[in-house]
C-alpha positions in Angstrom: 69.2 42.5 91.6 65.9 43.0 93.5 67.1 46.4 94.7 67.9 47.4 91.1 64.4 46.3 90.0 62.8 48.1 92.8 64.6 51.3 92.1 63.7 51.0 88.3 60.1 50.6 89.2 60.4 53.8 91.4 61.8 55.7 88.4 58.7 54.8 86.3 56.4 55.7 89.2 58.2 59.1 89.7 58.2 60.1 86.1 54.9 61.9 86.3 55.8 63.5 89.6 59.1 64.8 88.2 57.2 66.4 85.3 54.9 68.2 87.8 57.9 69.4 89.8 59.6 71.0 86.9 57.9 74.4 86.5 58.8 77.7 84.9 60.1 80.2 87.3 59.2 84.0 87.4 61.4 84.6 84.5 59.7 81.8 82.4 62.8 79.7 82.6 62.3 76.0 83.3 63.6 74.9 86.7 64.5 71.3 86.7 64.7 69.5 90.0 67.2 66.8 90.7 65.1 63.6 90.7 65.8 60.1 89.3 64.3 61.2 86.0 65.2 65.0 85.8 67.9 67.4 86.5 71.5 67.8 85.2 74.2 65.2 85.6 77.9 65.0 84.6 79.4 61.6 84.2 82.8 60.3 83.2 83.2 57.2 81.2 86.1 55.1 80.4 86.5 55.9 76.7 86.7 52.2 75.7 82.9 52.0 76.6 81.9 55.2 74.6 79.6 53.4 72.1 77.6 51.5 74.6 77.2 54.4 77.1 76.3 56.9 74.4 73.4 54.5 73.5 72.4 54.3 77.2 72.4 58.0 77.9 70.7 58.9 74.6 67.9 56.5 75.2 67.6 57.7 78.9 67.2 61.3 77.8 64.7 60.4 75.1 62.6 58.7 77.7 63.0 61.5 80.3 62.8 64.9 78.7 63.9 66.7 81.8 67.1 64.8 82.2 70.3 66.3 80.9 73.4 64.2 81.0 76.8 65.4 80.0 79.3 62.7 79.3 83.0 63.0 79.3 84.9 60.2 77.7 88.4 59.8 78.9 91.1 57.4 80.2 90.1 55.1 83.1 92.3 56.7 85.7 91.1 60.2 84.8 87.5 59.1 85.2 88.2 57.8 88.6 89.9 61.0 89.6 86.8 62.9 88.5 84.7 60.8 90.9 87.0 61.3 93.8 87.1 65.0 93.3 83.3 65.3 92.8 83.7 66.6 89.2 81.5 63.7 88.2 78.8 62.0 90.2 78.8 58.8 88.1 81.6 57.0 86.4 81.7 53.9 84.2 84.7 51.6 84.5 85.9 48.1 83.8 86.9 47.6 87.4 85.8 48.2 90.9 87.2 51.0 93.1 90.4 50.1 95.0 90.7 50.2 98.8 92.5 53.5 98.6 89.9 55.0 96.3 87.1 53.9 98.7 89.0 55.4 101.6 89.3 58.7 99.9 85.4 58.8 99.4 84.8 57.5 102.9 86.6 60.5 104.3 83.8 62.5 103.0 81.4 60.0 104.4 80.5 58.7 100.9 79.7 55.1 100.4 79.8 54.5 96.5 77.2 52.4 94.9 79.0 49.9 92.6 76.7 47.9 90.1 78.0 45.5 87.6 75.9 45.8 84.4 77.7 43.7 81.9 80.6 41.8 80.4 82.9 43.2 77.7 85.9 41.8 76.0 89.1 43.2 74.6 89.7 42.7 70.9 93.1 42.2 69.5 93.2 43.9 66.0 95.6 43.6 63.2 96.2 45.0 59.7 94.2 42.9 57.0 97.4 41.8 55.4 98.7 40.2 58.6 98.7 36.4 58.2 99.2 35.7 62.0 95.6 35.9 62.9 95.7 33.0 65.4 97.5 34.0 68.6 97.9 32.4 72.1 98.0 34.1 75.4 101.7 33.3 75.7 102.4 34.9 72.3 100.5 38.0 73.3 102.5 38.1 76.6 105.8 37.8 74.6 104.6 40.6 72.2 103.5 43.0 74.9 106.7 42.5 77.1 108.9 43.0 74.1 110.3 39.4 74.1 108.9 38.9 70.7 109.7 41.9 68.5 109.1 40.7 64.9 106.2 39.0 63.3 108.4 36.3 61.7 109.1 35.1 65.3 105.4 34.2 65.4 104.8 32.1 62.3 108.1 32.1 60.5 106.6 34.1 57.6 108.7 37.0 56.5 105.9 39.0 55.0 106.0 41.5 57.9 108.9 42.9 60.1 109.1 44.7 63.5 105.9 44.5 65.6 104.3 47.9 66.4 102.2 47.8 69.6 99.5 50.5 69.8 97.0 51.4 72.7 94.3 53.8 72.7 95.7 56.3 75.3 98.0 56.6 78.4 96.4 55.7 81.7 93.7 53.7 79.9 91.9 50.5 81.1 93.2 48.5 78.1 96.8 49.2 79.2 96.0 48.2 82.7 94.2 45.1 81.7 97.1 43.9 79.5 99.5 44.3 82.4 97.2 42.7 84.9 95.9 39.7 82.8 98.3 39.2 80.0 101.8 40.3 81.1 101.0 39.4 84.7 102.7 42.4 86.1 105.7 42.4 83.9 106.7 45.7 82.3 105.3 46.6 78.8 107.6 46.9 75.9 109.1 50.4 75.4 108.0 50.3 71.8 104.5 51.4 72.4 102.4 54.0 70.5 99.5 55.8 72.2 96.9 56.7 69.6 94.9 59.1 71.9 91.5 57.6 70.9 89.9 54.4 69.9 88.9 55.5 66.3 92.5 56.8 65.9 93.7 53.4 67.2 91.8 51.7 64.4 93.0 54.1 61.8 96.5 53.4 62.8 96.3 49.7 62.7 94.5 50.0 59.3 97.4 52.0 57.8 100.3 50.1 59.4 100.8 46.5 58.4 103.1 45.7 61.3 100.7 47.0 64.0 98.9 45.2 66.7 96.2 47.0 68.8 94.0 46.5 71.8 90.4 47.8 71.8 87.2 47.4 73.8 85.0 45.0 72.0 82.0 47.3 72.1 83.7 49.4 69.4 83.3 46.5 66.9 80.5 44.3 68.3 77.2 46.0 67.1 77.0 44.7 63.5 73.8 46.8 62.9 75.9 50.0 63.4 77.4 51.4 60.1 80.3 52.8 62.0 81.1 49.4 63.4 81.0 47.9 59.9 83.3 50.6 58.5 85.8 49.8 61.3 85.7 46.1 60.6 86.3 46.8 56.9 89.6 48.4 57.9 91.1 45.8 60.3 91.2 42.2 61.1 90.2 40.8 64.6 92.6 38.2 65.8 91.3 34.9 67.4 92.8 34.1 70.8 93.4 30.7 72.5 94.5 30.2 76.1 97.3 27.9 74.9 98.6 26.6 71.7 96.4 24.2 69.8 96.3 22.6 66.4 92.6 23.0 66.3 91.5 26.4 64.8 88.2 26.1 66.6 90.1 26.6 69.9 91.0 30.2 68.8 88.1 32.6 69.6 87.1 36.1 68.8 85.3 38.3 71.3 81.8 37.4 70.2 78.8 37.7 72.5 78.4 33.9 72.8 82.0 33.3 73.8 81.8 36.1 76.3 78.6 34.7 77.8 80.1 31.2 78.0 83.4 32.6 79.5 85.5 30.9 76.8 87.0 34.0 75.2 90.1 34.7 77.5 90.2 38.4 77.4 87.0 39.2 79.3 86.3 42.1 81.7 83.3 43.4 83.6 81.5 46.7 83.1 80.6 48.7 86.2 78.6 51.9 86.8 79.6 53.6 90.0 77.8 56.5 91.8 78.9 58.7 94.6 75.3 60.1 95.1 74.0 59.6 98.6 70.4 60.6 97.7 68.0 59.4 95.2 68.7 61.9 92.3 69.5 61.7 88.7 72.7 59.8 89.2 70.9 57.0 91.1 68.2 57.0 88.3 70.8 56.5 85.5 72.4 53.7 87.5 69.2 52.0 87.9 68.2 52.5 84.3 71.4 50.9 82.9 71.1 47.9 85.4 67.3 47.6 84.7 65.5 45.9 81.8 65.7 48.6 79.2 69.4 49.3 79.8 70.3 45.6 79.8 68.5 45.2 76.5 70.8 47.9 75.1 73.8 46.1 76.3 72.5 42.8 74.8 71.9 44.5 71.4 75.3 46.0 71.4 77.0 42.5 71.3 78.1 42.6 74.9 76.7 40.4 77.8 74.2 42.0 80.2 74.6 41.3 83.9 70.9 40.2 84.3 68.5 38.7 82.0 68.7 35.7 79.8 71.2 35.3 76.9 70.2 32.7 74.5 73.1 30.8 72.9 72.2 29.3 69.5 74.5 26.7 67.8 74.3 27.4 64.0 76.8 24.6 63.1 75.5 22.1 60.7 74.1 19.0 62.5 
């Protein structure tokens, strides 16, 4: 944490220097040097984090006019492959690099910088007409492995029939998370639909009463965002409990407080990873997201920042 703060302070100190280094060439074209606050940078972002990282990069570029960041939003494994092949100098993921991935970078004498910048959750979304809004981890496991195939097997209500499972895309982080943390390595049901994007996933669930979808919480967590409000008008977010309980309060949605208290069961970390060996724009972006301004953006979005204080307020009647 001290290192991140030091680098962030260095960014501020170098801002004036960067501006003086960016001068017109003989043709009158602006030459932009690669510094922590200037230059051109291509990053690959796990598409489940598109809303939060768009806010981060937009703010960074507003603060530093000589910085040009091109963001490519794609499935998790595609983003990792971009980093390994040097198509992107920075990636944003919900996991750290594997030993094999680090070994690939080490062959080129690259030691990646891996910084945890926040905590996200996965939301289970349903059609508004679905009465089964309280689900346990065991019920989710049975649904995603295909053991449970009909909604009347959940509650006994016959208002809905066959369960349609939908993910955002192939090779996505949500699919991997479900297999790692919900099915515990068991194969997923063969009856899966890939929607190709998170907005398309929301639209699919909104138009298919039997559907159940998995989406990154940051797509629906910022209540000040009109796009988020439009999404929430279309779907219903299920409340999840670690085990069956007669108390409805034991079933939680991926609200910021439950992510911070670690009581919501479908939590995951948010990492920014750079392959830059020198202090250029890649390092500058990592330091910004991990620093005070970047962490405030994460806090405002409804996720949990890795540093800084998160105040939990109990609004229940005394």
